[in-house]
C-alpha positions as CSV (number, residue, x, y, z in Angstrom):
1,X,-36.1,139.7,-46.3
2,X,-33.3,137.4,-47.9
3,X,-29.7,137.8,-47.8
4,X,-29.9,138.4,-51.8
5,X,-32.1,141.5,-51.0
6,X,-30.3,142.8,-48.6
7,X,-27.2,142.5,-50.5
8,X,-29.1,144.2,-53.4
9,X,-30.4,146.9,-50.7
10,X,-26.5,147.6,-49.7
11,X,-25.2,148.2,-53.4
12,X,-28.0,150.3,-54.0
13,X,-27.3,152.5,-51.0
14,X,-23.4,152.5,-52.0
15,X,-24.4,153.5,-55.4
16,X,-26.7,156.4,-54.1
17,X,-23.7,157.7,-51.8
18,X,-21.3,157.2,-54.6
19,X,-23.6,159.5,-57.1
20,X,-24.5,161.8,-54.3
21,X,-20.7,162.2,-53.7
22,X,-20.1,162.6,-57.8
23,X,-22.7,165.3,-57.7
24,X,-21.2,167.4,-55.1
25,X,-17.8,166.8,-57.1
26,X,-19.0,167.9,-60.1
27,X,-21.2,171.0,-58.5
28,X,-17.8,171.6,-56.7
29,X,-15.9,171.8,-59.8
30,X,-18.8,173.6,-62.1
31,X,-18.5,176.2,-59.5
32,X,-14.6,176.4,-59.7
33,X,-14.7,176.5,-63.6
34,X,-17.4,179.3,-63.4
35,X,-15.7,181.1,-60.8
36,X,-12.5,180.8,-62.8
37,X,-14.2,181.8,-65.9
38,X,-16.1,184.7,-64.5
39,X,-12.4,185.9,-62.9
40,X,-10.9,185.6,-66.2
41,X,-13.7,187.3,-68.2
42,X,-13.0,190.6,-65.2
43,X,-9.7,190.5,-65.7
44,X,-10.1,190.4,-69.2
45,X,-12.4,193.1,-69.5
46,X,-10.1,194.9,-67.3
47,X,-7.4,194.7,-69.5
48,X,-9.7,195.8,-72.5
49,X,-10.7,198.9,-70.4
50,X,-7.1,200.0,-69.6
51,X,-6.1,199.4,-73.0
52,X,-9.2,201.1,-74.9
53,X,-8.6,203.9,-72.1
54,X,-4.5,203.8,-73.2
55,X,-5.6,204.3,-77.1
56,X,-8.2,206.7,-76.4
57,X,-5.5,208.6,-74.0
58,X,-2.8,208.5,-77.1
59,X,-5.6,209.5,-79.7
60,X,-6.4,212.3,-77.6
61,X,-2.8,213.5,-77.0
62,X,-1.9,212.8,-80.6
63,X,-4.9,215.1,-81.8
64,X,-3.9,217.7,-79.3
65,X,-0.3,217.6,-80.5
66,X,-1.6,217.8,-84.2
67,X,-3.4,220.8,-83.4
68,X,-0.5,222.4,-81.5
69,X,2.3,221.6,-84.6
70,X,-0.6,223.0,-86.9
71,X,-0.9,226.2,-85.1
72,X,2.9,226.3,-84.6
73,X,3.4,226.1,-88.0
74,X,0.6,228.7,-88.7
75,X,2.5,230.9,-86.3
76,X,5.9,230.0,-87.8
77,X,4.4,231.2,-91.2
78,X,2.9,234.4,-90.1
79,X,6.4,235.5,-88.6
80,X,8.2,234.9,-91.3
81,X,5.6,236.8,-93.6
82,X,6.0,239.5,-91.1
83,X,10.0,239.3,-90.9
84,X,9.9,239.6,-95.0
85,X,7.3,242.5,-94.9
86,X,9.5,244.4,-92.5
87,X,12.5,243.6,-94.4
88,X,10.9,244.9,-97.5
89,X,9.8,248.2,-96.2
90,X,13.4,248.6,-94.6
91,X,14.8,247.8,-98.2
92,X,12.3,250.4,-99.4
93,X,13.5,252.8,-97.0
94,X,17.2,252.1,-97.5
95,X,16.4,253.1,-101.2
96,X,14.5,256.1,-100.3
97,X,17.6,257.4,-97.9
98,X,20.1,257.0,-100.8
99,X,18.2,259.7,-102.9
100,X,19.1,262.6,-100.2
101,X,22.8,262.6,-101.3
102,X,24.0,264.7,-98.6
103,X,22.4,262.3,-95.6
104,X,23.1,259.4,-97.5
105,X,27.0,260.2,-97.6
106,X,26.8,261.2,-94.1
107,X,25.4,257.7,-93.3
108,X,28.2,255.8,-95.6
109,X,30.7,257.6,-93.8
110,X,29.6,256.7,-90.5
111,X,29.7,253.0,-91.9
112,X,33.2,253.4,-92.7
113,X,34.4,255.1,-89.2
114,X,32.4,252.5,-87.5
115,X,34.3,249.5,-89.5
116,X,37.7,251.1,-88.9
117,X,36.9,251.2,-85.6
118,X,36.5,247.4,-85.4
119,X,39.5,246.3,-88.0
120,X,42.0,248.6,-86.5
121,X,44.0,248.2,-89.3
122,X,46.0,250.9,-91.3
123,X,45.4,249.4,-94.6
124,X,41.8,248.6,-95.3
125,X,39.9,248.8,-98.5
126,X,36.4,250.0,-99.1
127,X,33.6,248.2,-101.4
128,X,30.6,249.7,-102.5
129,X,27.5,249.2,-105.1
130,X,28.1,250.7,-109.0
131,X,26.0,254.1,-107.8
132,X,27.4,254.6,-103.7
133,X,31.0,254.0,-105.7
134,X,30.2,256.9,-107.6
135,X,29.0,259.0,-104.8
136,X,32.1,258.0,-102.7
137,X,34.7,259.2,-105.3
138,X,32.9,262.3,-105.7
139,X,33.3,263.2,-102.4
140,X,36.0,261.0,-101.2
141,X,38.2,263.7,-99.7
142,X,35.1,265.1,-97.8
143,X,34.9,261.3,-96.5
144,X,38.3,261.0,-95.7
145,X,38.2,264.5,-93.5
146,X,35.9,262.4,-91.4
147,X,38.2,259.6,-90.8
148,X,41.0,259.1,-88.2
149,X,44.0,260.9,-89.7
150,X,46.3,258.0,-89.3
151,X,44.0,255.7,-91.4
152,X,43.6,256.3,-95.4
153,X,41.4,253.6,-96.6
154,X,41.4,253.0,-100.2
155,X,38.0,252.7,-102.4
156,X,38.2,249.4,-104.7
157,X,37.0,250.0,-108.0
158,X,35.2,247.0,-108.1
159,X,31.5,247.2,-107.5
160,X,29.7,244.7,-105.2
161,X,26.0,243.7,-105.3
162,X,23.9,245.3,-102.6
163,X,20.9,247.4,-101.6
164,X,23.4,250.2,-99.9
165,X,26.2,250.5,-97.7
166,X,29.6,249.4,-97.7
167,X,31.9,246.5,-96.9
168,X,35.2,247.1,-95.2
169,X,38.2,244.7,-95.9
170,X,41.8,244.7,-94.2
171,X,44.2,244.7,-96.7
172,X,45.3,241.3,-96.4
173,X,41.7,240.1,-96.6
174,X,41.6,238.5,-93.2
175,X,39.1,240.9,-91.5
176,X,35.8,242.0,-93.1
177,X,33.4,244.0,-91.6
178,X,29.8,243.8,-93.3
179,X,28.3,247.3,-93.1
180,X,26.2,246.7,-96.1
181,X,22.2,246.9,-96.2
182,X,22.3,243.1,-96.5
183,X,24.8,242.7,-93.6
184,X,23.3,244.5,-91.2
185,X,19.9,243.3,-91.8
186,X,21.2,239.7,-91.0
187,X,22.7,240.9,-87.8
188,X,19.2,242.7,-87.1
189,X,17.1,239.7,-87.9
190,X,17.5,237.9,-84.7
191,X,16.3,241.1,-83.0
192,X,13.5,241.7,-85.5
193,X,11.9,238.3,-85.2
194,X,12.3,238.4,-81.5
195,X,10.3,241.7,-81.7
196,X,7.7,240.0,-83.9
197,X,7.2,236.7,-81.7
198,X,6.3,239.1,-78.4
199,X,3.9,241.1,-80.6
200,X,3.0,239.1,-83.9
201,X,1.6,242.8,-85.0
202,X,3.6,244.7,-87.8
203,X,3.0,248.0,-86.3
204,X,5.0,249.3,-83.9
205,X,8.4,246.3,-83.8
206,X,11.5,247.3,-82.4
207,X,13.3,247.1,-85.7
208,X,16.4,249.1,-84.0
209,X,18.2,251.0,-87.3
210,X,20.0,250.0,-90.3
211,X,21.1,253.7,-90.7
212,X,22.9,254.4,-87.7
213,X,26.8,254.2,-87.7
């Protein structure tokens, strides 16, 4: 073998070694790229699954909250309708009560007596609607006889708008006790709503009494 042949053989061997080395490097790079791509793909899939789960949970919670709000809205409407219904029936009872003149006069007298105990003033004015003013005027001496002797209220001739009952004011106008039907209902409404919330049935409501002194 000539020197030229040996040189050619050596060059070919060197070339093969370099080619094998580059192939190995390329294989390692390819494996690294594939592994890195696989890791990134897995991480992306995990992120997408987490996002999808979060969105799913959020959508579920929103649906639950929407249903809860809808139910609460319906309950509020039911409660409000029940309160209105009970108030309407109590107003009817009040109207019926006014027709029993003797019993109603005792109720008005009790309202006045209770208000005087709260105001503790010697000069007070009693205000009522037109029909009740007539009833009180006709029996004013009888009303006064049932009140403390040291207090002599006056009957205001100007009628007020109310279903029934009386408004008591101190002489200076600084103290007022609202014993009208509407005033007593306003004070009773919180108890009424609470009773409805607890039972959500109109029969057997603990409505108290708007007629008691």
